[in-house]
N, C-alpha and C positions, 0 to 999 in steps of 0.2 A: 364097127359096132358103135362105139363111143361118139363117133360123128353123128351117128343118127340119134342116138339117146339124148346128146346135148346139144342138138339143134334148136333153134328156136322152135320150130313146130313140134318137133320131137318131145321136147319139155312139157309144152302146153297140151299135146295129146295124153301123153304118159300121166299128167297131173288130172286131167278129166277123167280118164281110165280108172285112176286109183280110188275113184267114188263107187265104182262098180262097172256092171256091163252097160254099154250103151250101142244104140244101132247109129247107122251111117249119119242120117239127119240129125240126131240128137249131137253127134260129136261137130258136125258142120256147124250148128247154132252155138255150141258152147265153146268151142275154139275161136273165139273173136278173129276176124280178118283173114281166116286161113281158106284158100281157094279149093274148089272141088280137085282140081289135078294136085295140088300139093298135100291135101289131105289123103288122097289116094296113094301117092307116093310114099308118104311118111307111114302110113298103116301098113303099105307092102313091105317095107323095109325092117319095120318093128315085127310084123309076123315073121319074117325070114329070119331075124335074129332071134326068133324064140322069146320075146318079150311080151307079145301080144298075141292071143288065140282069136282067130276069126271062124266065127260058126255060121253056116249057111243053112237055115231051116227050110224045109221042102213045104213051104207055102205060096199061095197065090195072093197078093203079090209077094215076090220076094224077100225073104226077112233074113238080114245078117247082122249078126251081133259081134262085138269086139269086148274084148276083157283082157286084164293083166293074166298072164301066165304066172307060176309059182316064182319062176325066174323074174318076172316083170314085178310082182307084190315085193320080193327081196330087193330088188333094185330101188323101188320107191320108197320102201323103210328107209333106205340110207339118202336117197336122193331129197325127200321132202324136208329134212331138217337143214339140209343146205340151201334149199329154195326159201325157206322161211327165215333163214339166216340174211339171204341177200335181200328178201322183201323188207327186213326191218332196217337195213342199212341202205337202201335204194338211193336215196338222197344224197347220202354221204358218198357213195361209190360213184354216182354220175357227176357230181360237183366237187371231186376230189381236188386237193390243193394242188394248183400247178408247179408249186416248189418241189413237190414228190414226185412230179413227172421224170421220166429220163430226160438225160441232157440230149437237146437238139429237137426234142418232141414239141409239138404247139401246145399252148396252155390248154386246160379244159374248157369246153365252151367256144374255143376261138372259130373251130371249125363252122362253114355255112350250112344253112339249114338243109336237111335231107342226106347230111353226109354221115359216116359211119357212127359217130358220137350221137347224134341225134337218134338213128336207128338203134343204136345199144341202149338208149334210154328208154325207148319204147319198148324194146323186147324185156328190160328190167320191169317195167311198169305192167306188162302182160303178165310176166311171170308172178310177180308180187300180187297182182289180183287172183291168179290160179292159186296161189299160196295161201292167201287168207280165206280161201273157201275151206281150207281142210282144217 
């Protein structure tokens, strides 16, 4: 469950749902960069974990809503302060002092474009943007 909640997409979906109930299309638009396949997978995992409730309403066309469960709201009460802390310190975290890096590791920013540090900074930026909305 921790992997689902703390994944890049899990965090962003949960942040979006912390604002209230959302339909599929709303989540797709608000969680910038997520593919339909990844949104479906993330929601399926969070529903199975009891963090998100999925409600299918008997209408034509189909109407499906997603919202946090009581467990999900409790989780976000604890997680949003951490996300806000990261958002405030994002530049400091991404541009950390290479002297503080473990011995034998490459200095921050020395990896080529598209590498893990660059993706990490993008994830922090996305998370920071989501946290600023709260």
